[in-house]
N, C-alpha and C positions, 0 to 999 in steps of 0.2 A: 815471502813469495820467492819462488825459484826464479833466478834470472839467467841461468845457464842450463843447457840440456844436452843430452847425447841421444841420438836416435840411430837406428840401423835400418837401412832400406836396401832392398834388392830388386832390381828392375828386369822386366821383360819375360819372365816366366819360362825360361829355358829349363830343360830337364836337369841340367847340372845345378840348378838352384836348390835341388833337394839335398845335395851334399852340403851346401852352405847351411841349410836348415838343420841338418844333423849336427854340424859343428856348433851352431848357435845354441841348440838344445842341450848339447853336451856341457856347455859352459853356463847354462841358465840365462842366456841373453834373449831379449825380446827383439822382434824386428817386424817390419812391414814389407811384404812382397807385393810389388806392383805388377799386375799381370794383364796384358791385353788378350782379347779373344783370339786374335791372329797377329802374326808378325812376319812381314815379308823378308826380314833379315835372317831369321832362324826359327826353328820350330818352337812352338809353345807346348808345355807339358799337357798331357791329357786332363780332361775335366775331373776325372776321379782322383787324380793326384793333387789337383788344386783343392778339391774338397778335403782330402786328407791333410794337406798343409794348413788349411784354415782351422783345423782343430787345435793347432798349437801356435799359430801366428796370425797376425792381422793380414788380410788380403785387401789391397787397394786396387782401384781401377786405373787403367793405363790406356784407355781408348779401345775401340773395337779392332782397329787395324794398325796400331802403332805408327801413326802418321804425325808429322809435326803440325800442330794446330795453327801455328803462326800463318801458314800459307793458305789456310782454308777460309771459306766464307763463314759467316756466323751460323748459317743453317747447316753447313757441312760439319762444322765443329760441334754444334749441338747434337747432331746425329751420332758422332763419335763419342762424345762425352756421356750423354744420357743413355745411349745404347750400351755403353760399357757398364754403366751402373746396373741397368736391367739385366744384362747378361751375367754379370758377376753375382748379383744377388740370387738369380735363378740357379747359378752353378753351386754356390756355397751355402745357400739356404739361410742367409743372415744379411743384415744391412751392410752395405759397402759405404763406409764413412769418409774414406780418404781417396785422393786422386793424385796422380803424378803426371805432369806434362811430358809426353814422349820427347826425348832428346832435349828436354828442358826448354822447348820452344813454344812460345805462346805470344799473343798480341794483347793490346789493351782491353779488348772485350772478353777474352777467354776466361779470366778469373770470375767474372760475373756469370758466365754460362755455367761454370763448375758449381758456383754457389746455387744458381737456379735449379740445377739438376738434383740438389739435395745433399751434396757433399759438405762435410764440416770443415774441410781444409784441403789444401793441395801443396805438394812438394815441387819446388823448382830445382834448378841446378845453379842458383846463385851461390857462389862459393864463399867460404871463410866467414860464415855467419854463426854467431854463438848466443844470440839473445832471441827471446820470443819475438816473432814478427808482429807488427801492428795489424797487418792484414793476414788472417789465417790461410788465405789462398796464395800466399807468397812465402811459404816456408822455404828456407834455404838449407844448405848443407855446410857443415864445418870442414869436412874432408870428403874427397871424391876419389874413388879408385875405379879405374876402367882400363882394360887392355886395348889400347888404340892400335890395332894391327893394320889399319889403313888410314889414309888421309881423309879427314872429314871437313 
């Protein structure tokens, strides 16, 4: 049994993610790109480019509007989660099996909503994790890279 793993994920679906995809492909690396339908922080790549990307990489859901789920009611969170699955599957023409919590934020009920929506697992921003999680809706990351240009 494998007890350690390495995954690569790229969040938010900005057009510059296509350059990342080129580099990953050049070196034969697999990755999951988590893409919301809309993102108030920055533009999301057009759907035709998301479809193209899905031919070489896994595309995971990242809500409809890239909102932190922790602050939403369960019904609002459900709409964001299940709506993103429907939108993504319509866009790429294949099942969306993974989900990523926007900004890594969620509450105690959110993982259950993600499971109920039909996802097989979800990535968090829990850092420095190197073992398989007991709960597949709480996948963490071993390393996190992000250009924090403003205080959050």
